[in-house]
C-alpha positions in Angstrom: 7.7 27.0 60.1 9.1 24.2 58.3 7.8 24.4 54.5 7.0 21.3 52.7 6.9 20.9 49.2 5.2 18.4 47.2 6.5 17.1 43.6 4.6 17.8 40.8 5.8 16.5 37.3 8.7 14.4 36.1 12.4 14.5 36.3 14.6 15.3 33.2 15.4 11.7 33.5 12.1 10.2 33.4 11.2 12.4 30.5 14.5 10.9 28.2 13.3 7.5 29.3 10.1 7.8 27.8 11.3 9.6 24.8 14.2 7.0 24.4 11.3 4.0 24.3 9.3 5.8 22.1 11.8 6.6 19.5 13.1 3.0 19.8 9.5 1.6 18.9 9.1 3.8 16.4 12.4 2.7 14.6 10.9 -0.8 14.5 7.5 0.3 13.6 8.3 2.4 10.4 9.5 0.3 8.0 6.6 -2.3 8.4 4.3 1.1 7.6 6.9 1.9 4.8 6.7 -1.6 3.1 2.9 -1.7 3.9 2.0 1.8 2.2 4.4 0.5 -1.1 2.3 -2.7 -1.5 -1.1 -0.7 -1.2 0.2 1.6 -4.0 1.2 -1.5 -6.0 -1.8 -3.3 -5.8 -4.2 0.2 -6.4 -2.1 1.0 -9.7 -2.1 -2.9 -10.5 -5.8 -3.3 -10.1 -6.4 0.1 -12.3 -4.3 -1.3 -15.0 -6.6 -4.3 -14.6 -9.8 -2.7 -15.4 -8.1 -0.7 -17.8 -7.4 -3.6 -19.9 -10.8 -5.3 -19.0 -12.0 -2.0 -20.2 -10.2 -2.3 -23.5 -10.9 -5.8 -24.1 -14.7 -4.7 -23.9 -14.6 -1.9 -26.6 -13.0 -4.2 -28.5 -15.4 -6.6 -28.8 -18.3 -3.8 -29.1 -16.4 -2.8 -32.3 -16.3 -6.0 -33.7 -20.3 -6.5 -32.9 -19.1 -9.6 -30.7 -21.2 -10.6 -27.7 -19.5 -8.4 -24.4 -18.1 -10.2 -22.1 -15.7 -9.1 -19.2 -11.9 -10.0 -19.6 -12.2 -11.5 -16.0 -14.0 -14.3 -17.8 -10.4 -14.8 -19.6 -8.2 -14.5 -16.9 -8.1 -16.7 -14.1 -7.0 -16.0 -10.5 -3.3 -17.5 -11.4 -3.3 -15.4 -14.4 -3.8 -12.2 -12.7 -1.1 -13.1 -10.1 1.2 -13.2 -13.4 -0.1 -10.3 -14.7 1.2 -8.4 -11.4 4.3 -9.7 -11.1 4.7 -9.1 -14.3 4.0 -5.2 -13.7 6.1 -5.4 -10.5 8.9 -6.4 -12.7 8.2 -3.6 -15.2 6.8 -0.9 -13.5 7.0 1.5 -16.0 4.1 0.0 -17.6 1.7 1.1 -14.7 2.6 4.9 -15.7 2.3 3.9 -19.1 -1.7 2.4 -18.7 
């Protein structure tokens, strides 16, 4: 009587090839994910700092009994970009404010 064995599962070579492909893809993707995360952190800190400055101007105006207006009316989009670049060059500023 002849026994017939059916092949179930994967060979070691197939598993090693799949692990190699996954490793190669992860090496290509991880730097991009890290940069995206760092940009997100910087953007959120810059927005938080901008909001703090906006509140400080509003408080100053309320103390001076001036008509309250938002800090954004003083800053244009290009001025905000310049502020973000300044904060990027001086990251300690984001931790202080």
